[in-house]
N, CA, C and O atoms as a DFTB+ gen file, in Angstrom:
504 C
 N C O
     1  1      -4.259      12.935     -13.335
     2  2      -5.672      12.647     -11.878
     3  2      -5.370      11.190     -11.749
     4  3      -4.971      10.369     -12.574
     5  1      -5.756      11.074     -10.132
     6  2      -5.219       9.704      -9.470
     7  2      -6.741       9.135      -9.938
     8  3      -7.802       9.572     -10.383
     9  1      -6.055       7.735      -9.493
    10  2      -7.531       6.714      -9.393
    11  2      -7.954       7.312      -7.846
    12  3      -7.243       7.763      -6.948
    13  1      -9.555       7.096      -7.951
    14  2      -9.644       7.205      -6.506
    15  2      -9.521       6.577      -5.646
    16  3      -8.746       5.674      -5.959
    17  1      -9.987       6.439      -4.184
    18  2      -9.184       5.563      -3.498
    19  2     -10.692       5.186      -2.540
    20  3     -10.872       6.186      -1.845
    21  1     -11.598       4.351      -2.302
    22  2     -13.005       4.526      -1.779
    23  2     -12.674       4.135      -0.264
    24  3     -13.042       4.722       0.753
    25  1     -11.818       2.893      -0.392
    26  2     -11.882       2.574       1.293
    27  2     -10.604       3.393       1.957
    28  3     -10.010       2.867       2.898
    29  1     -10.284       4.383       1.575
    30  2      -8.496       5.436       2.505
    31  2      -7.921       4.484       2.890
    32  3      -8.051       4.013       4.020
    33  1      -7.337       4.136       2.185
    34  2      -5.965       3.405       2.450
    35  2      -4.792       3.930       2.195
    36  3      -3.730       3.727       2.784
    37  1      -5.103       4.902       0.917
    38  2      -4.023       6.005       1.125
    39  2      -4.029       7.065       2.069
    40  3      -2.985       7.715       2.109
    41  1      -4.911       7.392       2.814
    42  2      -5.088       8.473       3.604
    43  2      -4.099       7.403       4.843
    44  3      -3.014       7.817       5.251
    45  1      -4.470       6.518       5.150
    46  2      -3.750       5.833       6.212
    47  2      -2.423       5.505       5.927
    48  3      -1.658       5.279       6.865
    49  1      -2.022       5.442       4.724
    50  2      -0.213       5.435       4.280
    51  2       0.140       6.632       4.270
    52  3       1.312       6.686       3.899
    53  1      -0.471       8.105       4.594
    54  2       0.201       9.070       4.550
    55  2       0.348       9.708       5.610
    56  3       1.167      10.625       5.662
    57  1      -0.475       9.333       6.764
    58  2      -0.543       9.454       7.641
    59  2       0.956       8.983       8.774
    60  3       1.768       9.594       9.469
    61  1       0.746       7.949       8.511
    62  2       1.866       6.481       8.751
    63  2       3.104       7.308       7.960
    64  3       4.080       7.621       8.643
    65  1       3.092       7.508       7.166
    66  2       4.184       8.510       6.553
    67  2       4.835       9.661       7.200
    68  3       6.045       9.849       7.328
    69  1       3.633      10.580       7.678
    70  2       3.954      11.811       8.706
    71  2       4.370      11.513       9.969
    72  3       5.208      12.277      10.449
    73  1       4.082      10.803      10.477
    74  2       4.405       9.845      11.893
    75  2       5.704       9.512      11.757
    76  3       6.392      10.021      12.641
    77  1       6.418       8.723      10.835
    78  2       8.033       8.369      10.441
    79  2       8.517       9.944      10.728
    80  3       8.874      10.346      11.835
    81  1       8.470      10.607       9.737
    82  2       8.988      12.210       9.472
    83  2       8.992      12.693      11.187
    84  3       9.858      12.485      12.037
    85  1       8.037      13.211      11.268
    86  2       8.061      13.770      12.831
    87  2       8.615      12.442      13.775
    88  3       8.961      13.054      14.786
    89  1       8.795      11.558      13.948
    90  2       9.315      11.033      14.801
    91  2      11.140      11.147      13.859
    92  3      11.868      10.846      14.805
    93  1      11.502      11.240      13.401
    94  2      13.089      11.560      13.209
    95  2      13.271      13.038      13.325
    96  3      14.408      13.510      13.364
    97  1      12.168      13.819      13.384
    98  2      12.275      15.427      13.550
    99  2      12.569      15.293      15.073
   100  3      13.682      15.588      15.509
   101  1      11.701      14.906      15.775
   102  2      11.196      15.141      17.278
   103  2      12.808      14.118      17.832
   104  3      13.541      14.402      18.779
   105  1      12.913      13.253      17.127
   106  2      14.342      12.519      18.039
   107  2      15.536      13.515      17.686
   108  3      16.539      13.345      18.380
   109  1      15.609      14.632      16.627
   110  2      17.002      15.330      16.305
   111  2      16.597      16.480      17.606
   112  3      17.497      16.837      18.367
   113  1      15.183      17.008      17.777
   114  2      15.211      17.978      18.570
   115  2      15.300      17.624      20.416
   116  3      15.771      18.499      21.141
   117  1      14.713      16.040      21.142
   118  2      14.594      15.622      21.821
   119  2      16.293      15.549      21.885
   120  3      16.811      16.141      22.831
   121  1      16.827      15.129      21.306
   122  2      18.599      15.338      21.290
   123  2      19.797      16.278      21.806
   124  3      20.922      16.069      22.258
   125  1      18.863      17.642      21.466
   126  2      19.519      18.874      21.972
   127  2      19.189      18.614      23.695
   128  3      20.004      19.038      24.515
   129  1      18.013      17.933      24.121
   130  2      17.945      18.277      25.531
   131  2      18.825      16.985      26.015
   132  3      19.640      17.390      26.845
   133  1      18.912      16.063      25.872
   134  2      19.541      15.166      25.967
   135  2      19.339      13.392      25.181
   136  3      18.476      12.731      24.604
   137  1      20.441      13.294      25.538
   138  2      20.298      11.695      24.821
   139  2      19.678      10.782      25.484
   140  3      19.627       9.697      24.906
   141  1      18.991      10.867      26.904
   142  2      18.348       9.579      27.224
   143  2      16.606       9.954      27.011
   144  3      15.744       9.085      27.145
   145  1      16.316      11.299      26.685
   146  2      15.262      11.772      26.298
   147  2      15.104      11.428      25.066
   148  3      14.169      10.677      24.787
   149  1      15.633      11.713      24.457
   150  2      15.736      11.090      22.834
   151  2      15.533       9.815      22.330
   152  3      15.101       9.397      21.256
   153  1      15.983       9.237      23.449
   154  2      15.906       8.087      23.283
   155  2      14.905       7.470      23.387
   156  3      14.553       6.633      22.556
   157  1      14.028       7.868      24.796
   158  2      12.629       7.701      25.292
   159  2      11.797       7.704      24.338
   160  3      11.130       6.723      24.006
   161  1      11.749       9.248      23.602
   162  2      11.371       9.553      22.744
   163  2      11.327       8.780      21.520
   164  3      10.286       9.071      20.930
   165  1      11.840       8.128      21.036
   166  2      11.783       7.408      20.081
   167  2      11.260       6.230      20.507
   168  3      10.606       5.464      19.799
   169  1      11.453       6.117      21.316
   170  2      11.148       4.483      22.058
   171  2       9.487       4.576      21.975
   172  3       9.002       3.524      21.560
   173  1       8.489       5.641      22.291
   174  2       7.445       6.382      22.297
   175  2       6.912       6.745      21.247
   176  3       5.764       7.183      21.322
   177  1       7.526       6.681      20.052
   178  2       7.335       7.220      18.057
   179  2       7.413       5.351      17.917
   180  3       6.385       4.819      17.497
   181  1       8.229       4.723      18.157
   182  2       8.190       3.578      17.498
   183  2       6.876       2.785      18.080
   184  3       6.264       2.153      17.219
   185  1       6.358       2.726      19.398
   186  2       5.264       1.995      20.095
   187  2       3.915       3.150      18.845
   188  3       3.033       2.582      18.200
   189  1       4.067       4.309      18.816
   190  2       2.666       4.902      17.780
   191  2       2.901       4.604      16.385
   192  3       1.953       4.410      15.624
   193  1       4.082       4.557      16.009
   194  2       4.088       4.223      14.373
   195  2       3.839       2.082      14.581
   196  3       2.936       1.634      13.875
   197  1       4.411       1.302      15.241
   198  2       3.870       0.410      15.140
   199  2       2.157       0.359      15.277
   200  3       1.610      -0.154      14.300
   201  1       1.267       0.819      16.350
   202  2       0.248       0.881      16.854
   203  2      -0.510       1.255      15.360
   204  3      -1.421       0.588      14.869
   205  1       0.078       2.452      14.780
   206  2      -0.478       2.601      13.078
   207  2      -0.566       1.456      12.314
   208  3      -1.583       0.889      11.914
   209  1       0.597       1.168      12.146
   210  2       0.310       0.359      10.670
   211  2      -0.115      -1.092      11.276
   212  3      -0.306      -2.024      10.494
   213  1      -0.231      -1.236      12.405
   214  2      -0.784      -2.515      12.732
   215  2      -2.478      -2.035      12.948
   216  3      -3.310      -2.729      12.364
   217  1      -2.902      -1.009      13.675
   218  2      -4.239      -0.535      13.024
   219  2      -4.377       0.176      11.647
   220  3      -5.317       0.972      11.632
   221  1      -3.757       0.098      10.624
   222  2      -4.153       0.077       9.311
   223  2      -4.280      -1.410       8.583
   224  3      -5.078      -1.746       7.708
   225  1      -3.267      -2.174       9.204
   226  2      -3.617      -3.506       8.351
   227  2      -5.177      -4.081       9.076
   228  3      -6.204      -4.455       8.508
   229  1      -4.980      -4.011       9.959
   230  2      -6.437      -4.259      10.514
   231  2      -7.710      -4.011       9.821
   232  3      -8.578      -4.728       9.323
   233  1      -7.493      -2.554       9.980
   234  2      -8.840      -1.964       9.406
   235  2      -9.031      -2.457       7.923
   236  3     -10.106      -2.835       7.457
   237  1      -7.743      -2.394       7.198
   238  2      -7.925      -2.987       5.802
   239  2      -8.389      -4.397       5.631
   240  3      -9.205      -4.732       4.772
   241  1      -7.780      -5.276       6.563
   242  2      -8.323      -6.269       6.357
   243  2     -10.144      -6.574       6.907
   244  3     -10.967      -7.381       6.475
   245  1     -10.212      -5.875       7.650
   246  2     -11.561      -5.906       8.527
   247  2     -12.889      -5.478       7.295
   248  3     -14.053      -5.851       7.441
   249  1     -12.392      -4.620       6.088
   250  2     -13.398      -4.190       5.160
   251  2     -13.188      -5.630       4.276
   252  3     -12.342      -5.828       3.404
   253  1     -14.352      -6.685       4.837
   254  2     -14.493      -7.636       4.257
   255  2     -15.858      -8.249       4.272
   256  3     -16.258      -8.409       5.425
   257  1     -16.977      -8.774       3.039
   258  2     -17.926      -9.289       3.426
   259  2     -17.812     -10.617       4.447
   260  3     -18.803     -11.312       4.223
   261  1     -17.277     -11.008       5.108
   262  2     -17.369     -12.234       6.138
   263  2     -17.813     -11.570       6.769
   264  3     -17.479     -10.389       6.680
   265  1     -18.696     -11.932       7.638
   266  2     -19.231     -11.161       8.821
   267  2     -17.969     -11.620      10.412
   268  3     -17.380     -10.913      11.230
   269  1     -18.057     -13.306      10.158
   270  2     -16.703     -13.980      10.843
   271  2     -15.707     -12.929      10.612
   272  3     -15.656     -11.995      11.413
   273  1     -14.995     -12.968       9.717
   274  2     -13.782     -12.104       9.558
   275  2     -13.632     -10.688       9.816
   276  3     -12.508     -10.201       9.699
   277  1     -14.652      -9.931      10.164
   278  2     -14.620      -8.674      10.452
   279  2     -14.416      -8.989      12.198
   280  3     -13.442      -8.666      12.877
   281  1     -15.732      -9.758      12.681
   282  2     -15.929      -9.743      13.892
   283  2     -13.906     -10.077      14.765
   284  3     -13.484      -9.452      15.738
   285  1     -13.488     -10.663      14.358
   286  2     -12.029     -11.953      14.470
   287  2     -11.068     -10.087      14.561
   288  3     -10.370      -9.708      15.501
   289  1     -11.292      -9.524      13.645
   290  2     -10.524      -8.180      13.230
   291  2     -10.823      -7.582      14.333
   292  3      -9.796      -7.062      14.770
   293  1     -11.932      -7.342      15.177
   294  2     -12.758      -6.361      16.116
   295  2     -11.987      -6.779      17.425
   296  3     -11.432      -6.086      18.277
   297  1     -12.148      -8.240      17.296
   298  2     -11.531      -8.574      18.738
   299  2     -10.282      -8.246      18.608
   300  3      -9.875      -7.442      19.446
   301  1      -9.025      -8.864      17.278
   302  2      -7.799      -8.261      17.316
   303  2      -7.436      -7.277      17.931
   304  3      -6.494      -7.193      18.719
   305  1      -8.798      -5.794      17.318
   306  2      -8.403      -4.650      17.778
   307  2      -8.365      -4.406      19.093
   308  3      -7.366      -4.044      19.716
   309  1      -9.582      -4.622      19.586
   310  2      -9.890      -4.590      21.035
   311  2      -8.294      -5.067      21.973
   312  3      -7.741      -4.495      22.912
   313  1      -7.957      -6.232      21.284
   314  2      -6.892      -7.024      22.094
   315  2      -5.383      -6.557      21.754
   316  3      -4.461      -6.810      22.529
   317  1      -5.177      -5.797      20.434
   318  2      -4.265      -4.443      20.736
   319  2      -4.087      -3.789      21.490
   320  3      -3.041      -3.601      22.111
   321  1      -5.447      -3.125      21.630
   322  2      -5.241      -1.869      22.396
   323  2      -4.963      -2.156      24.278
   324  3      -4.524      -1.387      25.134
   325  1      -5.307      -3.187      24.345
   326  2      -4.868      -4.083      25.636
   327  2      -3.429      -4.273      25.800
   328  3      -2.853      -4.041      26.864
   329  1      -2.696      -4.807      24.461
   330  2      -1.049      -4.760      24.751
   331  2      -0.462      -3.748      24.742
   332  3       0.655      -3.655      25.252
   333  1      -1.195      -2.551      24.045
   334  2      -0.741      -1.492      24.541
   335  2      -0.133      -0.588      25.200
   336  3       0.848       0.149      25.095
   337  1      -1.514      -0.988      26.379
   338  2      -1.765      -0.107      27.267
   339  2      -0.747      -0.666      28.820
   340  3      -0.250      -0.110      29.799
   341  1      -0.853      -2.089      28.266
   342  2       0.149      -3.164      29.359
   343  2       1.314      -2.509      28.840
   344  3       1.959      -1.838      29.646
   345  1       1.815      -2.586      27.342
   346  2       3.446      -2.007      27.045
   347  2       3.559      -0.533      27.702
   348  3       4.612      -0.359      28.316
   349  1       2.555       0.687      27.678
   350  2       2.987       1.978      27.863
   351  2       2.863       1.962      29.624
   352  3       3.411       2.804      30.336
   353  1       2.105       0.931      30.085
   354  2       2.209       1.202      31.482
   355  2       3.505       0.515      31.972
   356  3       3.934       0.655      33.117
   357  1       4.122      -0.274      30.974
   358  2       5.980      -0.891      31.460
   359  2       6.819       0.498      31.413
   360  3       7.627       0.903      32.248
   361  1       6.496       0.978      30.476
   362  2       7.479       2.026      29.499
   363  2       7.392       3.029      30.540
   364  3       8.496       3.436      30.901
   365  1       6.159       3.665      31.264
   366  2       6.136       4.869      32.012
   367  2       6.882       4.753      33.401
   368  3       7.463       5.612      34.064
   369  1       6.607       2.984      33.689
   370  2       7.412       2.822      34.623
   371  2       8.601       2.539      35.072
   372  3       8.846       2.388      36.269
   373  1       9.648       2.419      33.917
   374  2      10.857       2.217      33.405
   375  2      11.437       3.350      33.229
   376  3      12.529       3.644      33.716
   377  1      10.523       4.311      32.286
   378  2      10.954       5.920      32.275
   379  2      10.155       6.772      33.175
   380  3       9.821       7.717      32.461
   381  1       9.736       6.927      34.187
   382  2       9.362       7.607      35.129
   383  2       9.798       9.253      35.008
   384  3       8.942      10.136      34.962
   385  1      10.809       9.442      34.978
   386  2      11.703      10.540      34.889
   387  2      11.367      11.167      33.927
   388  3      11.068      12.342      34.138
   389  1      11.255      10.495      32.102
   390  2      11.131      10.926      31.389
   391  2       9.482      10.835      30.928
   392  3       9.059      10.127      30.014
   393  1       8.881      11.497      31.567
   394  2       7.739      11.283      30.779
   395  2       7.165      11.943      29.972
   396  3       6.294      11.502      29.221
   397  1       7.502      12.915      30.001
   398  2       7.087      13.977      28.419
   399  2       7.617      14.177      27.346
   400  3       7.087      14.956      26.553
   401  1       9.317      13.243      26.909
   402  2       9.425      12.835      25.946
   403  2       8.644      11.624      25.286
   404  3       8.204      11.419      24.155
   405  1       8.658      10.985      26.348
   406  2       7.627       9.248      25.942
   407  2       6.629       9.721      26.031
   408  3       6.023       8.796      25.489
   409  1       5.492      10.762      26.379
   410  2       4.149      11.085      25.765
   411  2       4.067      11.566      24.178
   412  3       3.326      11.292      23.234
   413  1       4.942      12.220      24.331
   414  2       5.317      13.068      23.649
   415  2       5.341      12.332      21.769
   416  3       4.689      12.593      20.758
   417  1       6.540      11.279      22.116
   418  2       6.519       9.729      21.522
   419  2       5.587       9.560      20.928
   420  3       5.429       9.865      19.745
   421  1       4.372       8.758      22.046
   422  2       3.372       8.005      21.698
   423  2       2.028       9.242      21.118
   424  3       0.955       8.937      20.596
   425  1       2.340      10.094      21.305
   426  2       1.230      11.148      20.280
   427  2       1.683      11.384      19.156
   428  3       1.210      12.423      18.696
   429  1       2.544      10.773      18.362
   430  2       2.785      11.147      17.211
   431  2       1.829      10.982      16.357
   432  3       1.641      11.913      15.574
   433  1       1.102       9.970      16.272
   434  2      -0.375       9.749      15.869
   435  2      -0.884      10.760      15.555
   436  3      -1.006      11.009      14.356
   437  1      -1.329      11.636      16.506
   438  2      -2.488      12.412      16.469
   439  2      -1.460      13.643      15.596
   440  3      -2.103      14.411      14.881
   441  1      -0.611      13.753      15.618
   442  2       0.645      15.120      14.709
   443  2       0.395      14.344      13.244
   444  3       0.271      15.074      12.260
   445  1       0.311      12.773      13.047
   446  2       0.060      12.299      11.921
   447  2      -1.004      12.650      11.249
   448  3      -0.929      13.296      10.204
   449  1      -2.235      12.217      11.838
   450  2      -3.649      12.879      11.400
   451  2      -3.720      13.956      11.391
   452  3      -3.888      14.104      10.181
   453  1      -3.733      15.167      11.886
   454  2      -3.380      16.385      11.532
   455  2      -2.615      17.009      10.098
   456  3      -3.025      17.829       9.276
   457  1      -1.596      16.403      10.167
   458  2      -1.022      16.777       8.933
   459  2      -1.843      15.966       7.653
   460  3      -1.356      16.457       6.635
   461  1      -2.434      15.379       7.423
   462  2      -3.231      14.688       6.986
   463  2      -3.754      15.389       6.580
   464  3      -3.440      15.762       5.449
   465  1      -5.155      16.143       7.440
   466  2      -5.878      16.608       7.387
   467  2      -5.841      17.914       6.890
   468  3      -6.648      18.453       6.134
   469  1      -4.567      18.483       7.516
   470  2      -3.612      20.173       6.527
   471  2      -3.425      19.627       5.086
   472  3      -3.105      20.497       4.277
   473  1      -3.599      17.976       4.440
   474  2      -2.190      18.370       3.597
   475  2      -4.199      17.996       2.564
   476  3      -4.475      18.314       1.407
   477  1      -4.938      17.421       3.386
   478  2      -6.013      17.267       2.331
   479  2      -7.061      18.634       2.024
   480  3      -7.736      18.821       1.012
   481  1      -6.957      19.493       3.228
   482  2      -7.298      21.076       3.292
   483  2      -6.315      22.119       2.429
   484  3      -6.394      23.332       2.233
   485  1      -5.732      21.502       2.169
   486  2      -5.105      22.438       1.061
   487  2      -4.909      21.782      -0.389
   488  3      -3.999      22.091      -1.159
   489  1      -5.818      20.908      -0.618
   490  2      -5.801      20.295      -1.809
   491  2      -4.994      18.996      -1.878
   492  3      -4.590      18.792      -3.023
   493  1      -4.731      18.301      -1.224
   494  2      -3.647      16.962      -1.966
   495  2      -3.879      16.338      -2.099
   496  3      -3.202      15.604      -2.819
   497  1      -5.380      15.796      -1.440
   498  2      -6.306      15.033      -1.458
   499  2      -7.042      14.502      -2.898
   500  3      -6.536      14.875      -3.957
   501  1      -8.173      13.676      -2.922
   502  2      -8.796      13.123      -3.561
   503  2      -9.932      14.299      -4.377
   504  3     -10.769      13.891      -5.182
């Protein structure tokens, strides 16, 4: 029997692991189409994985009794979203012909969340 995880950090770790696996599988599949598509997918998935791990770090640090720290990490979370929006805008401008692989790579976090939900549904969770 495993120890309970009251703040859900284990779920964040599992979602990150699923994203990394999906990034590897997706890159191999996009490589069948073209090397450029695989590279663009890998760039999008790297942004998605980086976003997720940054998100999990901020959320875990936000879980503190200090109200000032909670507000600081809430502000940093909003700043993180703005930074991602500017980065994705630049990537879409640079790789406008490969929008589908880029968008698919960016959406890896959704796939990771769905796989974690499926893992929990079949009894892999607490």
